[in-house]
MMTF fields as JSON, N, C-alpha, C and O atoms, coordinates in Angstrom:
{
  "mmtfVersion": "1.0.0",
  "mmtfProducer": "UNKNOWN",
  "numBonds": 467,
  "numAtoms": 468,
  "numGroups": 117,
  "numChains": 1,
  "numModels": 1,
  "chainsPerModel": [1],
  "groupsPerChain": [117],
  "chainIdList": ["A"],
  "bondAtomList": [4, 2, 8, 6, 12, 10, 16, 14, 20, 18, 24, 22, 28, 26, 32, 30, 36, 34, 40, 38, 44, 42, 48, 46, 52, 50, 56, 54, 60, 58, 64, 62, 68, 66, 72, 70, 76, 74, 80, 78, 84, 82, 88, 86, 92, 90, 96, 94, 100, 98, 104, 102, 108, 106, 112, 110, 116, 114, 120, 118, 124, 122, 128, 126, 132, 130, 136, 134, 140, 138, 144, 142, 148, 146, 152, 150, 156, 154, 160, 158, 164, 162, 168, 166, 172, 170, 176, 174, 180, 178, 184, 182, 188, 186, 192, 190, 196, 194, 200, 198, 204, 202, 208, 206, 212, 210, 216, 214, 220, 218, 224, 222, 228, 226, 232, 230, 236, 234, 240, 238, 244, 242, 248, 246, 252, 250, 256, 254, 260, 258, 264, 262, 268, 266, 272, 270, 276, 274, 280, 278, 284, 282, 288, 286, 292, 290, 296, 294, 300, 298, 304, 302, 308, 306, 312, 310, 316, 314, 320, 318, 324, 322, 328, 326, 332, 330, 336, 334, 340, 338, 344, 342, 348, 346, 352, 350, 356, 354, 360, 358, 364, 362, 368, 366, 372, 370, 376, 374, 380, 378, 384, 382, 388, 386, 392, 390, 396, 394, 400, 398, 404, 402, 408, 406, 412, 410, 416, 414, 420, 418, 424, 422, 428, 426, 432, 430, 436, 434, 440, 438, 444, 442, 448, 446, 452, 450, 456, 454, 460, 458, 464, 462],
  "bondOrderList": [1, 1, 1, 1, 1, 1, 1, 1, 1, 1, 1, 1, 1, 1, 1, 1, 1, 1, 1, 1, 1, 1, 1, 1, 1, 1, 1, 1, 1, 1, 1, 1, 1, 1, 1, 1, 1, 1, 1, 1, 1, 1, 1, 1, 1, 1, 1, 1, 1, 1, 1, 1, 1, 1, 1, 1, 1, 1, 1, 1, 1, 1, 1, 1, 1, 1, 1, 1, 1, 1, 1, 1, 1, 1, 1, 1, 1, 1, 1, 1, 1, 1, 1, 1, 1, 1, 1, 1, 1, 1, 1, 1, 1, 1, 1, 1, 1, 1, 1, 1, 1, 1, 1, 1, 1, 1, 1, 1, 1, 1, 1, 1, 1, 1, 1, 1],
  "groupList": [{"groupName": "LEU", "atomNameList": ["N", "CA", "C", "O"], "elementList": ["N", "C", "C", "O"], "formalChargeList": [0, 0, 0, 0], "bondAtomList": [1, 0, 2, 1, 3, 2], "bondOrderList": [1, 1, 2], "singleLetterCode": "L", "chemCompType": "L-PEPTIDE LINKING"}, {"groupName": "ASP", "atomNameList": ["N", "CA", "C", "O"], "elementList": ["N", "C", "C", "O"], "formalChargeList": [0, 0, 0, 0], "bondAtomList": [1, 0, 2, 1, 3, 2], "bondOrderList": [1, 1, 2], "singleLetterCode": "D", "chemCompType": "L-PEPTIDE LINKING"}, {"groupName": "ALA", "atomNameList": ["N", "CA", "C", "O"], "elementList": ["N", "C", "C", "O"], "formalChargeList": [0, 0, 0, 0], "bondAtomList": [1, 0, 2, 1, 3, 2], "bondOrderList": [1, 1, 2], "singleLetterCode": "A", "chemCompType": "L-PEPTIDE LINKING"}, {"groupName": "LYS", "atomNameList": ["N", "CA", "C", "O"], "elementList": ["N", "C", "C", "O"], "formalChargeList": [0, 0, 0, 0], "bondAtomList": [1, 0, 2, 1, 3, 2], "bondOrderList": [1, 1, 2], "singleLetterCode": "K", "chemCompType": "L-PEPTIDE LINKING"}, {"groupName": "VAL", "atomNameList": ["N", "CA", "C", "O"], "elementList": ["N", "C", "C", "O"], "formalChargeList": [0, 0, 0, 0], "bondAtomList": [1, 0, 2, 1, 3, 2], "bondOrderList": [1, 1, 2], "singleLetterCode": "V", "chemCompType": "L-PEPTIDE LINKING"}, {"groupName": "GLY", "atomNameList": ["N", "CA", "C", "O"], "elementList": ["N", "C", "C", "O"], "formalChargeList": [0, 0, 0, 0], "bondAtomList": [1, 0, 2, 1, 3, 2], "bondOrderList": [1, 1, 2], "singleLetterCode": "G", "chemCompType": "PEPTIDE LINKING"}, {"groupName": "SER", "atomNameList": ["N", "CA", "C", "O"], "elementList": ["N", "C", "C", "O"], "formalChargeList": [0, 0, 0, 0], "bondAtomList": [1, 0, 2, 1, 3, 2], "bondOrderList": [1, 1, 2], "singleLetterCode": "S", "chemCompType": "L-PEPTIDE LINKING"}, {"groupName": "ARG", "atomNameList": ["N", "CA", "C", "O"], "elementList": ["N", "C", "C", "O"], "formalChargeList": [0, 0, 0, 0], "bondAtomList": [1, 0, 2, 1, 3, 2], "bondOrderList": [1, 1, 2], "singleLetterCode": "R", "chemCompType": "L-PEPTIDE LINKING"}, {"groupName": "GLN", "atomNameList": ["N", "CA", "C", "O"], "elementList": ["N", "C", "C", "O"], "formalChargeList": [0, 0, 0, 0], "bondAtomList": [1, 0, 2, 1, 3, 2], "bondOrderList": [1, 1, 2], "singleLetterCode": "Q", "chemCompType": "L-PEPTIDE LINKING"}, {"groupName": "MET", "atomNameList": ["N", "CA", "C", "O"], "elementList": ["N", "C", "C", "O"], "formalChargeList": [0, 0, 0, 0], "bondAtomList": [1, 0, 2, 1, 3, 2], "bondOrderList": [1, 1, 2], "singleLetterCode": "M", "chemCompType": "L-PEPTIDE LINKING"}, {"groupName": "ILE", "atomNameList": ["N", "CA", "C", "O"], "elementList": ["N", "C", "C", "O"], "formalChargeList": [0, 0, 0, 0], "bondAtomList": [1, 0, 2, 1, 3, 2], "bondOrderList": [1, 1, 2], "singleLetterCode": "I", "chemCompType": "L-PEPTIDE LINKING"}, {"groupName": "ASN", "atomNameList": ["N", "CA", "C", "O"], "elementList": ["N", "C", "C", "O"], "formalChargeList": [0, 0, 0, 0], "bondAtomList": [1, 0, 2, 1, 3, 2], "bondOrderList": [1, 1, 2], "singleLetterCode": "N", "chemCompType": "L-PEPTIDE LINKING"}, {"groupName": "GLU", "atomNameList": ["N", "CA", "C", "O"], "elementList": ["N", "C", "C", "O"], "formalChargeList": [0, 0, 0, 0], "bondAtomList": [1, 0, 2, 1, 3, 2], "bondOrderList": [1, 1, 2], "singleLetterCode": "E", "chemCompType": "L-PEPTIDE LINKING"}, {"groupName": "THR", "atomNameList": ["N", "CA", "C", "O"], "elementList": ["N", "C", "C", "O"], "formalChargeList": [0, 0, 0, 0], "bondAtomList": [1, 0, 2, 1, 3, 2], "bondOrderList": [1, 1, 2], "singleLetterCode": "T", "chemCompType": "L-PEPTIDE LINKING"}, {"groupName": "TYR", "atomNameList": ["N", "CA", "C", "O"], "elementList": ["N", "C", "C", "O"], "formalChargeList": [0, 0, 0, 0], "bondAtomList": [1, 0, 2, 1, 3, 2], "bondOrderList": [1, 1, 2], "singleLetterCode": "Y", "chemCompType": "L-PEPTIDE LINKING"}, {"groupName": "PRO", "atomNameList": ["N", "CA", "C", "O"], "elementList": ["N", "C", "C", "O"], "formalChargeList": [0, 0, 0, 0], "bondAtomList": [1, 0, 2, 1, 3, 2], "bondOrderList": [1, 1, 2], "singleLetterCode": "P", "chemCompType": "L-PEPTIDE LINKING"}, {"groupName": "HIS", "atomNameList": ["N", "CA", "C", "O"], "elementList": ["N", "C", "C", "O"], "formalChargeList": [0, 0, 0, 0], "bondAtomList": [1, 0, 2, 1, 3, 2], "bondOrderList": [1, 1, 2], "singleLetterCode": "H", "chemCompType": "L-PEPTIDE LINKING"}, {"groupName": "PHE", "atomNameList": ["N", "CA", "C", "O"], "elementList": ["N", "C", "C", "O"], "formalChargeList": [0, 0, 0, 0], "bondAtomList": [1, 0, 2, 1, 3, 2], "bondOrderList": [1, 1, 2], "singleLetterCode": "F", "chemCompType": "L-PEPTIDE LINKING"}],
  "groupTypeList": [0, 1, 2, 3, 4, 5, 6, 7, 1, 8, 4, 1, 2, 9, 4, 2, 3, 10, 4, 3, 10, 2, 11, 12, 2, 10, 3, 13, 5, 9, 12, 4, 13, 3, 9, 11, 3, 14, 1, 7, 0, 4, 13, 13, 4, 2, 5, 11, 12, 4, 15, 10, 12, 11, 4, 13, 6, 2, 9, 13, 7, 2, 0, 9, 16, 14, 2, 11, 14, 10, 7, 14, 6, 11, 2, 2, 12, 3, 12, 3, 5, 5, 14, 5, 12, 12, 14, 11, 0, 11, 14, 2, 3, 1, 13, 2, 5, 13, 10, 3, 3, 10, 9, 9, 2, 17, 1, 7, 5, 1, 2, 11, 11, 0, 11, 7, 14],
  "groupIdList": [1, 2, 3, 4, 5, 6, 7, 8, 9, 10, 11, 12, 13, 14, 15, 16, 17, 18, 19, 20, 21, 22, 23, 24, 25, 26, 27, 28, 29, 30, 31, 32, 33, 34, 35, 36, 37, 38, 39, 40, 41, 42, 43, 44, 45, 46, 47, 48, 49, 50, 51, 52, 53, 54, 55, 56, 57, 58, 59, 60, 61, 62, 63, 64, 65, 66, 67, 68, 69, 70, 71, 72, 73, 74, 75, 76, 77, 78, 79, 80, 81, 82, 83, 84, 85, 86, 87, 88, 89, 90, 91, 92, 93, 94, 95, 96, 97, 98, 99, 100, 101, 102, 103, 104, 105, 106, 107, 108, 109, 110, 111, 112, 113, 114, 115, 116, 117],
  "secStructList": [7, 7, 1, 1, 7, 7, 1, 2, 2, 2, 2, 2, 2, 2, 2, 2, 2, 2, 2, 2, 2, 2, 2, 2, 2, 2, 2, 2, 2, 2, 2, 1, 7, 7, 5, 7, 6, 6, 1, 7, 5, 7, 3, 3, 3, 6, 6, 3, 3, 3, 7, 2, 2, 2, 2, 2, 2, 2, 2, 2, 2, 2, 2, 2, 2, 2, 2, 2, 2, 2, 2, 2, 2, 2, 2, 2, 6, 6, 1, 6, 6, 1, 4, 4, 4, 6, 2, 2, 2, 2, 2, 2, 2, 2, 2, 2, 2, 2, 2, 2, 2, 2, 2, 6, 2, 2, 2, 2, 6, 7, 6, 6, 4, 4, 4, 6, 7],
  "xCoordList": [40.826, 41.871, 43.132, 44.356, 42.122, 42.892, 43.014, 43.74, 42.426, 42.584, 43.722, 44.473, 43.853, 44.928, 46.717, 47.747, 46.733, 47.945, 48.073, 46.978, 49.235, 49.369, 50.91, 51.495, 51.308, 52.548, 53.8, 54.267, 54.2, 55.176, 56.026, 56.291, 56.88, 57.397, 56.975, 57.726, 55.58, 55.293, 54.82, 54.758, 54.538, 54.359, 55.423, 55.44, 56.527, 57.824, 58.419, 59.141, 58.504, 58.556, 57.662, 58.234, 56.462, 55.812, 56.132, 56.15, 56.437, 56.878, 58.073, 58.136, 59.047, 60.343, 60.423, 61.287, 59.339, 59.097, 58.528, 58.874, 57.394, 56.681, 57.957, 58.082, 58.865, 60.04, 60.972, 61.341, 61.444, 62.047, 61.555, 62.309, 60.184, 59.715, 59.409, 59.187, 59.391, 58.907, 60.097, 60.1, 61.263, 62.436, 62.905, 63.34, 62.828, 63.55, 62.725, 63.227, 61.067, 60.288, 60.871, 61.02, 61.149, 61.424, 62.749, 62.869, 64.124, 65.19, 65.259, 65.93, 64.375, 63.888, 63.167, 63.319, 62.374, 61.548, 62.559, 62.429, 63.536, 64.241, 65.751, 66.534, 65.876, 66.911, 66.09, 66.477, 64.992, 64.201, 63.004, 61.826, 63.296, 62.405, 61.238, 61.579, 60.13, 58.982, 57.631, 57.123, 57.121, 55.64, 54.646, 54.773, 53.421, 52.522, 51.519, 51.728, 50.169, 49.692, 49.051, 48.435, 49.352, 49.017, 50.144, 50.122, 51.069, 52.395, 53.11, 53.835, 52.79, 53.365, 54.273, 54.146, 55.199, 56.683, 55.844, 55.054, 55.991, 55.796, 57.403, 58.484, 56.863, 57.812, 56.639, 55.605, 57.24, 57.197, 56.852, 57.816, 55.627, 55.711, 54.844, 53.661, 55.861, 55.123, 54.592, 53.463, 55.219, 55.002, 54.106, 53.974, 53.169, 52.299, 53.388, 54.413, 52.84, 53.034, 52.513, 51.289, 53.137, 52.261, 52.946, 54.152, 52.371, 53.069, 53.689, 53.051, 55.127, 55.546, 55.324, 55.871, 54.497, 53.871, 52.71, 52.398, 52.285, 51.46, 52.277, 51.788, 53.748, 54.457, 55.242, 55.683, 55.343, 56.122, 55.402, 55.678, 53.812, 52.478, 52.258, 52.195, 52.155, 51.785, 52.833, 52.492, 54.279, 55.058, 54.745, 54.234, 54.933, 54.977, 53.771, 54.041, 52.324, 51.23, 51.493, 51.125, 52.32, 52.815, 53.525, 53.446, 54.468, 55.665, 54.953, 55.271, 53.696, 52.529, 51.834, 51.852, 51.31, 50.465, 51.464, 51.236, 52.691, 53.572, 54.011, 54.333, 53.976, 54.411, 53.177, 53.202, 52.187, 50.606, 50.592, 50.278, 50.822, 51.104, 51.719, 51.259, 52.966, 53.882, 53.49, 53.564, 52.888, 52.147, 51.266, 51.473, 50.26, 49.221, 49.519, 49.015, 50.704, 51.212, 51.711, 51.466, 52.786, 53.14, 52.356, 52.753, 51.159, 50.21, 49.499, 49.167, 49.243, 48.437, 49.191, 48.66, 50.417, 51.387, 51.584, 52.144, 51.101, 51.174, 50.292, 50.592, 48.847, 47.988, 47.478, 46.304, 48.278, 48.061, 46.979, 47.013, 46.008, 44.643, 44.24, 43.634, 44.441, 43.613, 42.515, 42.288, 41.885, 40.857, 41.674, 41.296, 42.737, 42.814, 43.396, 43.383, 43.884, 44.247, 43.631, 44.491, 42.422, 41.663, 41.687, 42.265, 41.23, 40.952, 42.131, 41.871, 43.949, 44.878, 45.199, 46.143, 44.964, 45.012, 44.054, 44.176, 43.158, 42.192, 42.572, 42.402, 43.071, 43.496, 44.95, 44.942, 45.915, 47.02, 46.329, 46.588, 45.416, 45.308, 44.916, 45.103, 44.079, 43.234, 44.399, 44.385, 45.449, 46.34, 47.451, 48.046, 47.507, 48.204, 47.874, 48.619, 46.223, 45.906, 45.434, 45.131, 45.374, 45.725, 47.357, 47.539, 48.122, 49.65, 49.347, 49.299, 49.069, 48.908, 48.209, 48.635, 47.15, 46.928, 47.08, 46.587, 48.39, 49.011, 50.218, 50.552, 50.691, 51.996, 51.361, 52.16, 49.729, 49.283, 48.898, 48.556, 48.842, 48.778, 50.104, 50.304, 50.863, 52.288, 52.656, 53.417, 52.097, 52.778, 51.899, 52.631, 50.788, 49.963, 50.711, 50.823, 51.171, 51.289, 49.954, 49.855, 48.985, 47.763, 47.864, 47.906, 47.894, 47.843, 46.918, 47.008, 45.909, 44.011, 44.169, 43.894, 44.784, 44.696, 46.168, 46.286, 46.894, 47.971, 47.909, 48.783, 46.797, 46.467, 45.083, 44.223, 44.914, 43.275, 43.541, 42.949, 44.51, 44.632, 45.566, 45.619],
  "yCoordList": [73.293, 73.758, 74.575, 74.691, 74.935, 75.866, 75.481, 76.087, 74.411, 73.054, 72.22, 71.721, 72.063, 71.031, 71.966, 71.329, 72.934, 73.54, 74.05, 74.42, 74.333, 74.61, 74.911, 75.944, 73.392, 73.503, 74.486, 74.556, 75.155, 76.275, 75.982, 76.904, 74.285, 73.937, 74.007, 74.226, 73.816, 73.719, 75.269, 75.48, 76.186, 77.236, 78.109, 78.893, 78.07, 78.285, 77.649, 78.479, 76.538, 75.989, 76.724, 77.115, 76.948, 77.536, 78.942, 79.267, 79.826, 81.012, 80.979, 81.459, 80.302, 80.471, 79.922, 80.321, 78.806, 78.688, 79.635, 79.906, 80.386, 81.602, 82.528, 83.176, 82.847, 83.563, 83.522, 84.47, 82.161, 81.474, 81.454, 81.439, 81.452, 81.24, 82.61, 82.97, 83.39, 84.811, 85.528, 86.291, 85.242, 85.97, 85.411, 86.133, 84.051, 83.898, 84.101, 84.108, 84.274, 84.984, 86.457, 86.817, 87.173, 88.56, 88.689, 89.559, 87.573, 87.733, 87.328, 87.878, 86.181, 86.263, 86.882, 86.754, 87.559, 88.816, 89.886, 90.419, 90.224, 91.345, 91.089, 92.002, 90.136, 89.202, 89.397, 90.403, 88.992, 88.809, 90.025, 89.745, 90.968, 92.301, 91.869, 90.998, 91.977, 91.675, 92.329, 92.051, 93.165, 93.82, 93.085, 92.646, 93.033, 92.864, 93.585, 94.795, 93.045, 94.095, 95.344, 96.22, 95.262, 96.546, 97.544, 98.658, 96.998, 97.487, 97.427, 98.28, 96.247, 96.059, 95.161, 94.183, 95.24, 94.137, 93.088, 93.255, 91.459, 90.382, 89.509, 89.779, 88.284, 86.994, 86.293, 86.701, 84.627, 83.727, 83.024, 83.037, 82.374, 81.576, 80.245, 80.105, 79.407, 77.602, 77.872, 77.453, 78.498, 78.575, 79.335, 79.273, 80.389, 81.123, 82.752, 82.889, 83.729, 84.997, 85.853, 85.944, 86.383, 86.951, 88.569, 88.63, 89.621, 91.0, 90.922, 90.791, 91.031, 91.098, 91.918, 91.503, 93.087, 93.655, 92.701, 92.888, 92.043, 90.7, 89.889, 89.602, 89.362, 88.466, 89.324, 88.702, 90.31, 91.291, 91.387, 91.002, 92.31, 92.228, 90.783, 90.706, 89.774, 88.715, 88.029, 87.692, 87.821, 87.985, 88.865, 88.425, 90.283, 90.934, 90.662, 90.631, 90.404, 89.717, 88.741, 88.727, 87.512, 86.545, 86.575, 85.831, 87.818, 87.92, 88.379, 88.089, 89.348, 90.396, 89.066, 88.857, 88.34, 86.979, 86.39, 86.227, 86.022, 85.433, 85.829, 85.142, 87.36, 87.883, 87.714, 87.59, 87.738, 88.012, 86.718, 86.661, 85.34, 83.935, 83.709, 83.028, 84.452, 84.464, 84.817, 84.214, 86.202, 87.275, 86.157, 85.89, 85.602, 85.081, 83.817, 83.65, 82.715, 81.71, 81.87, 81.257, 83.149, 83.138, 83.911, 83.951, 84.607, 85.175, 84.013, 83.946, 83.031, 81.366, 80.965, 80.721, 80.923, 80.207, 81.018, 80.458, 82.262, 82.958, 82.777, 82.542, 82.757, 82.659, 80.88, 80.612, 80.003, 78.585, 78.616, 79.41, 77.866, 77.612, 78.888, 78.858, 80.081, 81.137, 81.669, 81.049, 82.937, 83.267, 83.257, 82.373, 84.144, 84.277, 82.979, 82.973, 81.924, 81.126, 80.272, 79.957, 79.77, 79.419, 80.56, 80.294, 81.845, 82.927, 82.928, 82.882, 83.006, 83.245, 81.621, 81.541, 81.069, 79.389, 79.554, 79.516, 79.729, 79.756, 80.973, 80.997, 81.899, 83.03, 82.507, 82.579, 82.076, 81.847, 80.692, 80.873, 79.52, 78.574, 78.98, 78.491, 80.462, 80.979, 81.692, 81.91, 82.028, 82.588, 81.998, 82.437, 80.912, 79.674, 79.569, 79.887, 78.936, 78.668, 79.546, 79.107, 81.26, 82.0, 81.605, 81.264, 81.716, 81.55, 80.594, 80.856, 79.258, 78.219, 78.433, 77.959, 79.141, 79.567, 80.214, 80.122, 81.408, 82.319, 81.078, 81.038, 80.277, 79.462, 78.317, 77.647, 78.068, 77.161, 78.059, 77.425, 79.513, 79.904, 80.425, 80.757, 80.439, 80.2, 79.259, 79.378, 77.976, 76.677, 76.926, 76.509, 77.361, 76.867, 78.086, 77.886, 79.128, 80.465, 81.263, 81.726, 81.489, 81.789, 83.329, 83.611, 84.304, 85.398, 86.014, 86.954, 85.425, 86.064, 86.05, 86.968, 84.553, 84.034, 84.876, 85.026, 85.197, 85.903, 87.057, 87.536, 87.848, 89.245, 88.647, 89.469, 87.614, 87.535, 87.638, 88.395, 86.813, 86.827, 87.72, 87.682],
  "zCoordList": [124.324, 123.874, 124.901, 124.959, 125.485, 126.71, 127.666, 128.454, 128.01, 129.184, 128.808, 129.646, 127.493, 127.103, 127.183, 126.964, 127.401, 127.582, 128.689, 129.112, 129.652, 130.667, 131.228, 131.552, 131.179, 132.112, 131.686, 130.549, 132.718, 132.108, 131.164, 130.393, 130.874, 129.708, 128.548, 127.598, 128.424, 126.97, 126.711, 125.499, 127.343, 126.931, 126.788, 125.838, 127.805, 127.125, 126.113, 125.56, 125.541, 124.073, 123.06, 122.042, 123.173, 122.505, 121.795, 120.608, 123.278, 123.03, 122.1, 120.968, 122.799, 121.582, 120.196, 119.415, 119.798, 118.577, 117.911, 116.761, 118.671, 117.5, 117.734, 116.694, 118.547, 118.128, 117.182, 116.49, 117.142, 115.918, 114.661, 113.689, 114.551, 113.167, 112.847, 111.691, 113.849, 113.5, 113.076, 112.11, 113.916, 113.12, 111.873, 110.976, 111.772, 110.608, 108.954, 107.83, 109.466, 108.405, 108.219, 107.052, 109.03, 109.168, 108.441, 107.578, 108.849, 108.048, 106.565, 105.692, 106.429, 104.82, 104.059, 102.844, 104.491, 104.32, 103.906, 102.804, 104.707, 104.442, 103.515, 103.254, 103.243, 102.102, 101.268, 100.673, 100.754, 99.866, 99.74, 99.965, 99.479, 99.427, 98.876, 98.075, 98.853, 98.12, 98.593, 99.679, 97.75, 98.244, 97.413, 96.27, 98.395, 97.715, 97.23, 97.135, 96.797, 96.017, 96.643, 96.036, 98.217, 98.807, 98.84, 99.362, 98.239, 98.742, 99.959, 100.471, 100.367, 101.859, 101.913, 101.176, 102.624, 102.82, 103.233, 104.162, 102.313, 102.941, 102.893, 102.37, 103.779, 104.007, 103.52, 102.992, 103.964, 103.617, 105.013, 105.778, 105.554, 106.827, 106.373, 106.064, 106.459, 106.129, 104.862, 104.605, 104.041, 102.524, 101.874, 100.652, 102.901, 102.58, 102.558, 103.227, 101.68, 102.117, 103.213, 103.311, 103.906, 104.896, 105.015, 104.773, 105.304, 105.419, 106.859, 107.904, 106.716, 107.517, 108.962, 109.984, 108.97, 110.054, 110.666, 111.843, 110.182, 110.724, 111.609, 112.702, 111.245, 111.66, 112.882, 113.848, 112.818, 114.003, 115.136, 116.272, 114.434, 115.469, 116.141, 117.368, 115.427, 116.351, 117.346, 118.479, 116.799, 118.093, 118.969, 119.998, 118.857, 120.071, 120.732, 121.932, 120.52, 121.369, 122.079, 123.254, 121.423, 122.026, 123.171, 124.149, 122.893, 123.962, 125.571, 126.724, 124.895, 126.032, 126.755, 127.968, 125.901, 126.609, 127.474, 128.673, 126.866, 127.945, 129.187, 130.157, 128.994, 130.399, 131.37, 132.595, 130.593, 131.458, 131.794, 132.983, 131.227, 131.819, 133.119, 134.036, 133.088, 133.983, 135.075, 136.146, 134.751, 136.096, 137.018, 138.202, 136.167, 136.404, 137.37, 138.481, 136.537, 137.378, 138.544, 139.584, 138.238, 139.971, 140.93, 142.095, 140.549, 141.537, 142.064, 143.248, 141.149, 141.351, 142.597, 143.68, 142.345, 143.147, 144.654, 145.597, 144.733, 145.764, 146.374, 147.545, 146.088, 146.645, 146.63, 146.374, 146.866, 147.083, 147.957, 148.897, 147.795, 148.782, 149.268, 150.339, 148.709, 149.058, 147.89, 146.851, 148.273, 147.33, 145.823, 145.053, 145.347, 144.067, 143.469, 142.238, 144.037, 143.32, 142.261, 141.438, 141.979, 140.909, 140.051, 138.996, 140.127, 139.472, 138.376, 137.174, 139.063, 138.465, 138.107, 137.321, 138.271, 137.04, 136.019, 134.795, 136.687, 134.901, 133.966, 132.747, 134.681, 133.86, 132.743, 131.514, 133.473, 133.216, 131.812, 130.622, 132.367, 131.312, 129.85, 128.736, 130.512, 128.926, 128.116, 126.904, 129.043, 128.264, 127.36, 126.376, 128.016, 127.18, 126.395, 125.467, 125.985, 125.013, 123.888, 122.779, 124.361, 123.396, 122.691, 121.522, 123.45, 122.656, 121.848, 120.647, 122.312, 121.475, 120.175, 119.122, 120.266, 119.033, 117.979, 116.855, 118.815, 117.709, 117.154, 115.969, 118.014, 117.532, 116.48, 115.826, 116.303, 115.459, 114.352, 113.354, 114.206, 112.93, 112.36, 111.191, 113.245, 112.707, 112.05, 111.09, 112.526, 112.199, 110.845, 109.947, 110.305, 108.963, 108.227, 107.018, 108.614, 107.736, 107.492, 106.356, 108.29, 108.178, 108.814, 110.011, 107.611, 108.051, 108.632, 109.422, 108.199, 109.095, 110.589, 111.361, 110.95, 112.216, 113.156, 114.372, 112.304, 113.283, 113.599, 114.321, 113.114, 113.747, 114.457, 114.778, 114.64, 115.455, 116.792, 117.561, 117.105, 118.584, 119.317, 120.546]
}
């Protein structure tokens, strides 16, 4: 999975999609206030009820991973042909894979996996 993701445009698009889905879910959740059996605010993501804190937490983590992705991609570019290039490229690919997993959890409305990565 990690090896199949990696171009900057792909990662940018995935993060934009995560933020868009999360913002819509939060907006919907605040318009139609609903509590689950544990007295937590919930919203709907891809047709499934998800606690709002799962949505906001997952979006925050996706943005943190995105910052790391950019940091490691830039470091790899600076180290081109040098010692750290491969390390930084591998870390950037791993981070892109994690972002993809978060996006897939949003696509499915999977509350468990939103908090997993």
